[in-house]
N, C-alpha and C positions, 0 to 999 in steps of 0.2 A: 105474342109472339118473339122470340126470344132474335135480336140479330146479334150473329158474330160479330166479334171483337176482331179489329185489325190493329197490331198495332207499327207505330211507325220505323222508317228502317232507316240512318242516315243515306244510303246512295241514293235515295228519289225511290225504290221502289221498297217493299212493303214485306211479308214472316205470315200466313196465314197459320193458322190454328192451327190446322193438320198435318203442317211441317212442310209443306212445299215452300222451296227458295225460289226469292228473285233476284240475288245475290249475283253478279256479274263479275266474272275470278277476271283477275289483274295478274298476267304475263308479266317478266324483263322484259325489253325489249333488246334485240339483236346488236350486240357492236358493226359501228361502221352502215346503217341506215336507218334512215331518216334523221327530223333534223336533232330531235332530242337523243341521239346515240353520244357514244366515247369516240374515242381515238383509237387507230389500230396501232398492234406494236410497232410498222413501220414508219408510222407518222409522225407517232415522236419521234422515231431512231432522228426520221429527216429535218425532222425541230430542230435537235438538239444539236444537230450538225451544224445546221444555217447558223445557231447560234455560237458554236465553235469558230468556223469561220468567221463571223463577225469580232469577233471576242481578237482574233488570233489576230482580226487586221487591225482595230481600231486602238488596242491600248498598250500593243509599242511606241504606238503615236502619244498617246495620255500620259503614258507615262515619260516618253521624249516633254515631255512640256511644261509639267511637273519638274522633270531635274532641272530643267534651264532655268524656272524661274526661280527654283531652288538656289543654282546657284550662283544668275543675276545679283538674288539677297545677299550673299554669304558674302562674292568678289566686293562690294558695293559697302560693306561692315568694314570687312578685313584692311577695302583702301583706309575708311576714312578714319579708323585707328591706328593705320600707319604714320598715315597722314599730321597727325594729332603728335604721335610719339614723335616722330622727328622731328615737328615744331617745335618740340621741347626739348634738343639737345644742341648744345648750345655753336656746337660745332660738329663736323663727323668726320676732318681728318687728325683724330687729337689718338686715333687707338690702335700702336703697331706701325707706330710710324717709322720710316725708314731713309735713310739719303738714298740715294738713286748711285747704283754703281757700286755700294759698298754696304749692301742690304746682309743681312749671315740669313741663315736656313735656316736657320727659329725664326724668324722677325716672318718670315715669307710664309709659314710652317701656322702660324699660332696668329697672324691679323683679325683673319674673319674672326679667328673665336675668342680674341681679346675688343673687339665690335662690340659682340653681344654680351658678351661675360660684363665688362666692363661700361659698355654704353647702352647697349640699348634694350638690357633685361630691367633698368634702371627706371624706365618710362614706355614699357610694354608689359606685360607679366605672361611669359614663360615657363611652360614647363620642364624641357629638356634641352641639353645642349649634345649634340655630338660631331666628331671630326671630322672628315672628307672622307676616311678609311668607312666610317662606318654609319651611312647617310642610310640607310636602314634600318637604322634600331631609333633615328624617327620618322617614321612613317613615309619615309621617298620610296614611291616606286621604282624597281631594276631596272626595269625602261617603259618610257614613255610615244605615244604618235606625237606628231608632229602637224599645225596649222593646217599643211600641208597635208594631213595623211601617212608620211615616211615614221617608218617603224626605226624609235632611236634606243639602242641594244645595254645603259645604259646610262646612268647624270652626271654632266660633267662637272670633277673632282675638285679645277679649278678653273681662275679664269681665262688660259688659253683653250681650254678646252671649250670651256662656254661660246668664245670664240676667237678665233685664232689668229685675228687682225688685232689685241690686243699683244701679243706680246712675236707675233712675224712681219710677213714685212706684205705691203697690198701690190698689188695686181702691177701696177708702173715703176713698184721696187719701191716706193714709200714705206719708211717704218717711222709707226707710234714715238715717240720721245718717253714713255714708261714702258716701252715694252719687257724691260729686266722687273717687273713689280708683275711680278704672276705668283702671287698667294693660292695658296691652299681654298678651297669652299668649308666655309662649316653651317651644323643643318640644327634649325628646334625645330617645336611645338608649341603653338599658343594654348592659351588654358581657353581656347575656342575647339580643338581639334584639327587648326589646320599643321601643315608641314611644311614645314618656308624651305629654300636652301638661300641663304645670303652667298655674292662673291663680294667681295671688297676689294678699294683699291685706296689705300692711306694717303699714297701721293694726288686726291683726287683737289683739282683748281678750280678758281672763281670763277663764277662767267665776264667773258671781255668782249661785247659786244660789240665794239670798236675794232677787232682784230675783222679783218673779210675772212679771213680760214681759220677754222683750231681744226687740230683733233679730238672728234666725238670720246673716244676714248678717255683723254683725260681732265674730259668732267663730268665721268661719274663716281660717285661714289663708292652705291651701293644696288646691286643689283638681285633682289627677292625672286628668286621663283617658285613657288606657293599651289601648293595642293589642296583644295579646297574639303577633300575627306582621306587623306595621305594614299597604301595604295589599294584603297578595296575597289580602284578600276569609278569612271572606265579609263581613267587616265593617261585625259586627251588634250592639248592643246586646245584652248574655247570653250570649254568645255569645264571640268574642277579643276583642272591644271592654265593659272596662268604668271604675271609677271608685276614686277612693279619697284619702276628704277627710281634711284634719290641721284641726282647730278648738282653740284657745287656743294663745297665745302659747309660754308654758310650761307644765310638766303635760302634753303633748300628749294631744292622742287622738288615732287614728288608725281611724278605721272606710272597713269595706269594702260596702255590705249588697248583698246581692241580691236585685232584689226579685222575684214573678209579676208577671205579665202582669194580673192583675185585678186589679183593686179588692175586695174584699167589700163587699157591700150597708151601706149606710148604715145605721150602728150609736147607738142610741139609750143604747147605755153600754158602760164600758169594762172589766165587771168580765168581762164574756166572750170576750176577746180569743185569750185562747190556745185556749178550743176553737173559736173562728173559723175561725183560721189551722187549724186542723187540720181543717179539713171540705172547709175548698180544697182543703189539699195534706197528706197524714200527715208530710211533711219539713218544714215551714215554724214561722214563727210571729212576733211583733211585734216591730218596731224598736223598741230604745231612743229616748234622747228624742236621741243626737246623731246614732245610726243614719239615723233621720227626716227630720235639718237636711240632713245628707249627700244625702238623697235628695230636699231641697230644692233645694238649689243644680244639681243634676244632674237637673231636672224636664225640662230642654228635649232633651238624652239616650233618658227615660226615656219619654217623650209623656206624662208623666201629666193628670191632670185638674187641674183648680183645685179649692180647697177645703181643708176643714178634718181632719186626720187624730190620729189617737191614736199616740201613743208609752204603750210599756209603765213610766216613770220617774213615782214618785210623787214628792210632798214630804213628807215624813213628819210636820213640826210640821202639816199643812192637812189631811195625806192625799188633795188634788186631783192630779190630772193634767198633765200634761204636753202641750202639745197643740203642732201644728204648722199653721201656714196658712202655704198656697203662694198665696193670694191676694197678701198684703202680706211676706211672710215673720218674721210674729212670731212668736216661739213664747213659750208664757204656761201659765198653770195655771187648769185648769177644773174646772170638777165632774166625775164617775165619772158620773153620770148627764146629762151631756148629746152632744149629738149630733154625730157627726163619723162623717167615713170610715177605711176601714183598711185600709191595703196588707202583706200579708205577706212576712214572704222567708226566704227560703231561709237552713235551718242549715248 
């Protein structure tokens, strides 16, 4: 008796020679049913919406952090290059110098340009130079935002516009003895792409620490206001815009303080300036005398309040502290217990 052969089937069943089959048919699962199913269109749209909302919240913060790190790196590199360049110059007051009271219009108009072309360009790589009427041609934005958030419609074109206390009277009627030096600004572009405006005082004076008070205006040789990326934006002080100030014609001091946005409350003592800055920001400190003067020069860019401010500098022979008046420009020695504001700066 012959047995019927049964062929094996991969599905575990078999196919009989008679033609009958035990194969189980497979059907596609319905969407949204069972753990092996797909996603509905509504679920996909909901997921995309959530991703979009999260991205909209986090991306600006991430971009801002990246920009801040980039600006900080550029800022430090620019300050290092300027410090090295100034150190190579024998003196900063030999360009476009003129005698007070007899200055000519041409000297006032061209002193800053002469300083850049005949002095600074010899020690710093510069691509382009512009006069005060063509600052935009060197990448200077037409308007900017101060550290305090104020919108300024144009860049100052001379020292008097940079700070009116260079050419005008203080609130007590005092006047800077170099008030007639209202030189026009000049601008230039560095090889690294920064745009810089320079305000120049050809008659700047040396440091005389034995004098109990002086006008800080007379100590400024050059004040550089830079924009790290030209007019691309955000054109805001504390972000892409900052300043570098040079004091004293020889043995020059180069400073570039980064002030915090707000003052510390008025304090009646200088002995706690460090601790007060720490309470405002753990990574901050009080400014020294020259840094505080630089902040005075650039008070328009900072939007800083008028008043009397502390520095950390002490005159050893008297144990008094150097103050800076933002009302007159005077910096002078005061008792540690006298009342003054404090504006902390970043380290």
